[in-house]
Wavefront OBJ file of the C-alpha trace (Angstrom):
o trace
v 67.666 76.640 63.153
v 71.085 75.970 64.629
v 72.234 79.460 63.650
v 69.184 80.993 65.308
v 69.845 79.052 68.513
v 73.467 80.218 68.514
v 72.341 83.762 67.839
v 69.906 83.629 70.775
v 72.650 82.398 73.110
v 74.977 85.203 72.018
v 72.184 87.761 72.243
v 71.359 86.679 75.797
v 75.043 86.898 76.758
v 75.296 90.373 75.214
v 72.186 91.560 77.063
v 73.588 90.225 80.320
v 76.883 92.000 79.653
v 75.043 95.270 79.012
v 73.039 94.858 82.234
v 76.198 94.179 84.233
v 78.535 96.800 82.782
v 76.525 99.783 81.520
v 75.570 101.964 84.456
v 73.907 104.840 82.620
v 70.218 103.901 82.392
v 69.615 105.783 79.152
v 72.632 104.230 77.418
v 71.691 100.787 78.738
v 68.154 101.120 77.392
v 69.420 102.301 74.013
v 71.797 99.362 73.747
v 69.122 96.879 74.772
v 66.759 98.368 72.200
v 69.355 97.876 69.466
v 69.933 94.303 70.597
v 66.180 93.628 70.553
v 65.886 95.126 67.062
v 68.750 92.946 65.915
v 66.965 89.895 67.327
v 63.743 90.882 65.587
v 65.582 91.214 62.284
v 67.179 87.789 62.737
v 63.828 86.159 63.408
v 62.227 87.952 60.452
v 65.024 86.682 58.225
v 64.449 83.163 59.542
v 60.723 83.391 58.735
v 61.470 84.675 55.227
v 63.967 81.881 54.601
v 61.510 79.258 55.892
v 58.734 80.616 53.672
v 61.047 80.590 50.647
v 62.039 76.976 51.310
v 58.393 75.940 51.694
v 57.472 77.713 48.445
v 60.351 76.061 46.603
v 59.441 72.660 48.025
v 55.789 73.037 47.006
v 56.776 74.177 43.516
v 59.142 71.234 43.075
v 56.563 68.819 44.418
v 53.856 70.268 42.187
v 56.243 69.943 39.220
v 56.900 66.282 39.993
v 53.200 65.605 40.439
v 52.356 67.335 37.158
v 54.941 65.279 35.288
v 53.617 62.088 36.883
v 50.045 62.918 35.862
v 51.161 63.723 32.303
v 53.100 60.441 32.124
v 50.032 58.531 33.326
v 47.852 60.271 30.733
v 50.333 59.472 27.962
v 50.431 55.821 29.002
v 46.644 55.660 29.095
v 46.286 57.268 25.651
l 1 2 3 4 5 6 7 8 9 10 11 12 13 14 15 16 17 18 19 20 21 22 23 24 25 26 27 28 29 30 31 32 33 34 35 36 37 38 39 40 41 42 43 44 45 46 47 48 49 50 51 52 53 54 55 56 57 58 59 60 61 62 63 64 65 66 67 68 69 70 71 72 73 74 75 76 77
């Protein structure tokens, strides 16, 4: 999350720089479009990483729970 926050700060600064220094409207719009696409890619990557961590966590938790249940069954048998 910290990296995403840093990225957003840098992205905002870059957009502001483009607004202040690029005078050609077409070039400005093209640059802002690239910056927006870059931001979208960063957020997509964050969502993918979060989903992967959740999946891994659930798999590990399910593995621990399965072992616990098997241990309980063995003790009861």
